[in-house]
C-alpha positions as CSV (number, residue, x, y, z in Angstrom):
1,M,31.3,77.1,80.6
2,A,28.3,74.9,81.5
3,T,27.8,74.0,85.1
4,T,25.0,72.6,87.3
5,S,24.8,73.1,91.0
6,K,22.9,71.9,94.0
7,H,22.7,74.0,97.2
8,F,22.3,72.0,100.5
9,A,20.6,74.6,102.6
10,G,23.8,76.5,103.4
11,T,25.3,73.5,105.3
12,P,29.0,73.0,104.6
13,V,29.7,69.8,102.6
14,T,32.8,68.2,104.1
15,C,33.1,65.4,101.5
16,H,31.2,63.6,98.7
17,S,31.3,60.6,96.4
18,F,29.1,59.5,93.5
19,N,27.9,56.0,92.5
20,K,29.0,54.6,89.2
21,A,26.0,55.8,87.2
22,R,26.3,59.3,88.7
23,T,22.6,59.0,89.6
24,E,23.3,59.1,93.4
25,V,25.7,61.1,95.6
26,A,26.7,60.6,99.2
27,I,27.7,63.8,101.1
28,S,28.5,64.7,104.7
29,P,26.9,68.0,105.9
30,N,29.8,68.6,108.3
31,N,28.4,66.4,111.0
32,H,28.3,62.7,112.0
33,E,25.8,61.8,109.3
34,V,26.1,60.8,105.6
35,E,23.2,61.8,103.4
36,I,22.3,59.9,100.1
37,Y,20.7,61.9,97.4
38,S,19.1,60.5,94.2
39,Q,18.9,62.6,91.0
40,K,15.3,63.5,90.2
41,G,15.2,65.4,86.9
42,S,17.3,68.5,87.4
43,D,17.3,68.3,91.2
44,W,18.5,65.9,93.9
45,E,16.2,64.2,96.5
46,L,17.3,62.9,99.9
47,T,16.7,59.1,100.0
48,A,18.7,57.9,102.9
49,T,20.7,59.0,106.0
50,L,23.5,56.9,107.4
51,K,23.9,57.6,111.2
52,Q,26.4,55.1,112.5
53,H,29.3,57.5,113.2
54,E,29.3,59.3,116.6
55,Q,31.4,62.3,115.4
56,R,32.0,64.2,112.2
57,V,32.5,62.3,109.0
58,T,35.7,63.3,107.3
59,S,35.7,61.2,104.1
60,I,33.5,59.1,101.9
61,D,34.2,56.8,98.9
62,W,31.6,54.9,96.8
63,A,33.0,51.8,95.1
64,P,31.7,51.8,91.4
65,V,31.6,48.0,90.9
66,S,30.7,46.5,94.3
67,N,28.4,49.5,95.1
68,M,29.7,49.6,98.7
69,I,30.3,52.9,100.5
70,V,33.2,53.3,102.9
71,T,33.2,56.2,105.4
72,C,35.6,57.4,108.2
73,G,35.4,60.0,110.8
74,V,36.7,61.9,113.8
75,D,35.4,59.1,116.1
76,R,38.4,57.0,114.9
77,N,36.1,54.6,113.1
78,S,35.4,53.4,109.6
79,Y,32.3,51.7,108.2
80,V,31.6,49.7,105.0
81,W,28.0,50.2,104.0
82,T,26.2,47.6,101.9
83,R,22.8,48.2,100.4
84,E,20.1,45.6,101.2
85,G,16.9,46.5,99.5
86,N,16.2,50.1,100.4
87,E,18.4,50.1,103.5
88,W,22.1,50.6,104.0
89,K,23.8,48.2,106.5
90,P,27.0,49.2,108.2
91,A,30.0,46.9,109.0
92,L,32.6,48.2,111.5
93,V,36.2,48.2,110.3
94,I,38.9,47.3,112.9
95,L,41.2,50.3,112.5
96,R,42.9,50.3,115.9
97,L,43.4,54.1,115.9
98,N,43.8,56.5,118.8
99,R,43.3,59.7,116.7
100,A,40.8,60.8,114.0
101,A,40.5,59.0,110.7
102,T,41.0,61.7,108.1
103,C,40.6,60.3,104.6
104,V,39.5,57.0,102.9
105,K,39.7,55.5,99.4
106,W,39.0,52.2,97.7
107,S,41.7,50.6,95.7
108,P,41.1,50.3,91.9
109,K,40.2,46.6,92.2
110,E,38.0,47.3,95.3
111,N,39.5,44.4,97.3
112,K,40.9,46.8,99.9
113,F,40.8,50.4,100.9
114,A,43.2,52.8,102.7
115,V,42.4,55.1,105.7
116,G,44.7,58.0,106.6
117,S,44.7,59.3,110.2
118,G,45.9,61.8,112.7
119,A,47.7,58.9,114.5
120,K,50.7,59.0,112.1
121,I,49.3,55.8,110.6
122,I,47.8,54.6,107.3
123,C,45.4,51.7,107.7
124,V,45.1,49.4,104.7
125,C,41.9,47.4,105.2
126,Y,40.7,44.1,103.7
127,Y,37.9,41.6,104.3
128,D,39.0,38.7,106.5
129,E,37.0,35.7,105.1
130,D,37.9,33.5,108.1
131,H,36.6,35.9,110.7
132,K,34.0,37.6,108.5
133,W,35.1,41.2,109.4
134,W,37.0,44.1,107.9
135,A,40.6,44.0,109.3
136,S,43.5,46.3,108.7
137,K,47.3,46.4,108.5
138,H,49.3,49.5,109.5
139,I,51.9,51.6,107.7
140,K,53.7,53.7,110.3
141,K,57.3,54.6,109.4
142,P,58.4,57.2,108.5
143,L,55.1,59.1,109.0
144,R,55.5,61.9,111.6
145,S,52.2,63.7,111.5
146,T,48.6,63.6,110.2
147,V,47.9,62.0,106.8
148,L,45.6,64.5,105.0
149,G,45.2,62.9,101.6
150,I,45.6,59.5,99.8
151,D,45.4,58.1,96.3
152,W,45.9,54.7,94.8
153,H,48.2,53.9,91.8
154,P,46.4,52.1,88.9
155,N,48.4,48.9,89.7
156,N,46.3,48.5,93.0
157,C,49.4,48.2,95.1
158,L,51.1,51.6,95.4
159,L,49.6,54.2,97.7
160,A,50.4,57.9,97.8
161,A,50.0,60.0,101.0
162,A,49.9,63.8,101.5
163,C,51.1,64.5,105.0
164,A,51.2,67.4,107.5
165,D,54.9,66.7,108.3
166,F,55.8,68.6,105.1
167,K,56.2,65.4,103.1
168,S,54.5,63.6,100.2
169,R,55.2,59.9,100.1
170,I,54.5,56.7,98.1
171,F,54.2,53.4,99.9
172,S,53.8,49.8,98.8
173,A,50.4,48.5,100.0
174,Y,50.8,45.1,98.4
175,M,49.0,42.5,100.6
176,K,50.1,38.9,99.9
177,E,47.1,37.7,101.9
178,I,44.6,38.8,99.2
179,E,46.4,39.4,95.9
180,E,49.1,38.2,93.6
181,K,52.6,39.6,93.6
182,P,52.7,42.8,91.4
183,E,55.0,43.4,88.5
184,G,57.4,46.3,88.7
185,C,56.4,49.8,87.5
186,S,58.1,53.1,87.0
187,W,58.2,53.7,90.7
188,G,60.3,50.5,91.4
189,K,60.4,46.8,90.9
190,K,60.3,45.4,94.5
191,M,57.2,46.2,96.5
192,P,57.2,44.5,99.9
193,W,54.5,45.6,102.3
194,G,55.0,49.1,103.7
195,N,58.1,49.8,101.6
196,L,58.8,53.5,101.0
197,M,58.9,53.9,97.2
198,G,59.3,57.7,97.1
199,E,59.5,60.7,99.5
200,Y,59.4,64.4,98.5
201,S,59.8,67.5,100.7
202,N,57.5,70.5,100.8
203,N,57.6,73.9,102.4
204,A,54.2,73.3,104.1
205,W,51.9,70.5,104.9
206,A,50.5,68.7,101.9
207,H,46.7,68.6,101.6
208,S,45.9,66.3,98.7
209,T,47.5,64.0,96.2
210,S,46.6,62.4,92.9
211,F,48.2,59.9,90.4
212,S,48.0,60.5,86.7
213,P,45.9,58.0,84.7
214,S,49.1,56.1,83.7
215,G,50.4,56.1,87.2
216,D,53.8,57.5,86.0
217,K,53.2,61.0,87.6
218,L,52.1,62.1,91.0
219,A,50.7,65.6,91.8
220,W,50.0,67.2,95.2
221,V,49.1,70.6,96.7
222,S,50.5,72.1,99.8
223,H,49.5,74.9,102.2
224,D,51.9,77.5,100.7
225,S,49.9,77.5,97.5
226,T,52.4,75.3,95.7
227,V,51.4,72.6,93.2
228,S,54.0,69.9,92.7
229,V,54.3,67.0,90.2
230,F,56.9,64.3,90.2
231,D,57.4,62.7,86.8
232,T,59.1,59.2,86.8
233,V,59.8,59.4,83.1
234,G,62.2,62.4,83.6
235,D,62.8,61.4,87.2
236,K,62.3,65.1,88.1
237,L,60.2,67.1,90.6
238,H,58.3,70.1,89.1
239,C,56.9,72.8,91.4
240,I,55.0,76.1,90.8
241,K,54.0,78.5,93.6
242,L,50.9,80.5,92.7
243,P,49.7,83.9,94.0
244,E,46.5,82.4,95.3
245,L,45.0,81.2,98.6
246,P,46.0,77.6,99.5
247,F,44.6,74.7,97.6
248,L,42.9,71.8,99.4
249,S,42.3,69.3,96.7
250,C,43.8,68.2,93.4
251,L,42.9,65.8,90.6
252,F,44.9,64.5,87.6
253,F,42.1,65.0,85.1
254,S,44.1,63.6,82.2
255,E,47.7,62.6,81.7
256,Q,48.7,66.3,81.2
257,S,46.0,68.2,82.9
258,I,45.6,68.9,86.6
259,I,42.7,70.6,88.4
260,V,43.2,72.2,91.8
261,A,40.9,74.0,94.2
262,G,40.7,75.3,97.7
263,H,40.4,78.5,99.7
264,G,40.3,80.6,96.6
265,C,36.7,79.3,95.9
266,F,37.4,78.4,92.3
267,P,38.9,75.4,90.4
268,A,42.0,76.1,88.4
269,L,43.7,74.3,85.5
270,L,47.4,73.5,85.2
271,N,49.0,71.6,82.3
272,F,52.1,69.5,82.4
273,S,54.2,68.4,79.5
274,D,57.9,69.3,79.8
275,K,57.1,71.6,82.7
276,L,54.3,72.6,85.0
277,E,52.3,75.6,83.8
278,F,49.3,77.4,85.3
279,K,46.7,77.9,82.6
280,Q,43.7,79.7,84.1
281,K,41.0,79.8,86.7
282,L,37.8,77.9,85.7
283,M,35.0,80.3,86.1
284,P,31.9,81.0,83.9
285,K,32.5,84.1,81.8
286,S,29.4,85.8,83.2
287,E,30.8,85.4,86.7
288,A,34.6,85.9,86.1
289,K,34.6,89.7,86.4
290,T,38.1,90.2,87.8
291,D,41.4,88.4,88.2
292,S,42.0,90.1,91.5
293,K,39.2,88.4,93.3
294,A,41.5,86.5,95.7
295,Q,43.4,89.6,96.7
296,G,40.1,91.5,97.1
297,A,38.7,88.8,99.3
298,R,41.8,88.8,101.4
299,K,41.7,92.5,101.9
300,M,37.9,92.4,102.7
301,F,38.4,89.8,105.5
302,E,41.5,91.6,106.9
303,G,39.4,94.8,107.1
304,M,36.6,93.0,108.9
305,D,39.0,91.5,111.4
306,S,40.7,94.8,112.1
307,R,37.3,96.6,112.5
308,G,35.6,93.8,114.3
309,T,32.6,94.1,112.0
310,T,30.1,91.3,111.3
311,S,28.1,92.9,108.5
312,Q,27.0,90.9,105.5
313,V,29.9,90.6,102.9
314,K,29.5,91.1,99.2
315,A,29.1,87.9,97.1
316,L,32.2,86.6,95.4
317,D,32.5,86.5,91.6
318,T,32.6,82.7,91.6
319,I,30.0,79.9,91.7
320,H,31.3,78.7,95.1
321,Q,31.0,81.3,97.8
322,N,33.4,79.7,100.2
323,S,36.4,77.2,100.2
324,I,36.2,74.2,98.0
325,T,36.7,71.1,100.1
326,Q,36.9,68.4,97.4
327,I,37.3,67.7,93.7
328,S,36.2,64.4,92.2
329,R,35.9,62.9,88.8
330,Y,32.3,63.0,87.4
331,S,32.7,61.7,83.9
332,E,35.2,61.6,81.0
333,A,34.3,65.2,80.3
334,G,33.4,66.5,83.7
335,F,34.4,66.9,87.4
336,A,32.5,67.8,90.6
337,T,33.3,70.1,93.5
338,T,31.8,70.6,96.9
339,G,32.5,73.4,99.4
340,V,31.9,75.1,102.7
341,D,29.1,77.1,101.1
342,G,27.1,73.9,100.9
343,K,27.2,73.7,97.1
344,L,27.7,70.7,94.8
345,V,28.8,71.9,91.4
346,I,29.2,69.7,88.3
347,W,31.6,71.2,85.7
348,N,31.3,70.1,82.0
349,T,34.8,70.5,80.3
350,K,33.4,69.9,76.8
351,A,31.5,73.2,77.2
352,M,34.6,75.1,78.2
353,S,35.4,76.4,74.7
354,D,38.0,78.8,76.1
355,V,39.9,76.2,78.0
356,T,42.4,73.6,76.7
357,F,42.5,70.2,78.5
358,L,45.5,68.2,77.2
């Protein structure tokens, strides 16, 4: 399994996003800044630092066509960054939040973006041509806790939300102010603003969610180590609880393949056809020494806690040495992960001869 990695001096990487050409990446080193790196040969070079946020940045998304970057943070703010020459210029987004902004993502057409928050609110933001600023509309009901993850349907109008109130939901984010009325899809025909198109219960808070490429399926991961998929074709919810540490991020890599990752420090592959099946952990053969790594790590930390020791711990048998915070699409044949260990890892699926991606 071929992988490449960049280590950011041991600083945890909270979130990341690539430009369209994958020649640049924006990361947040777990503080109020966003760092832009450009690829130089086999390495990455720091070329810009965005410092408008006053508190920790929680999410970044880089629009592939418009080349704008949107960020959000614990300071309850969101900024849209536009490159002018060699400088990035910020524009404040009017969110009207009283709690932290937790996640952000551009819609497929890049005419709007959504921001999840700890205020039990999703802000859907658009550019107001009359006032020349970024305004927002709120989706509130029936949200009862923090929105931890969001994803857009390919039709540019439906929005999925993974929530800390033990629910995963799909809302209509159709905005008649800026777009034409959408046609019906497998999730429903009528899509008035804020309409609840689907709601699914979990046994723990949901961390992340992802639509399949067709938009007919929705996957999410929850804190009890469960991976769930709702398939509109069969109108059925499929769940599988795995004997691993909780997953924090998920990605529908293809119509039938799902990649998940989190506290276990490794990505894992699940396939979905008639049912949801766990396939395998994605680890280089040279590093995948044992299948009991997660249980061993759990025992090690439990022992350290009971003894009150702070001695150096043994390296894990994985590329990432701490929790994976985010998975993102890198190419048609690859994905990227970042983690608390400060690493950015790019995984090449074509080189995974022992893995079947459907």
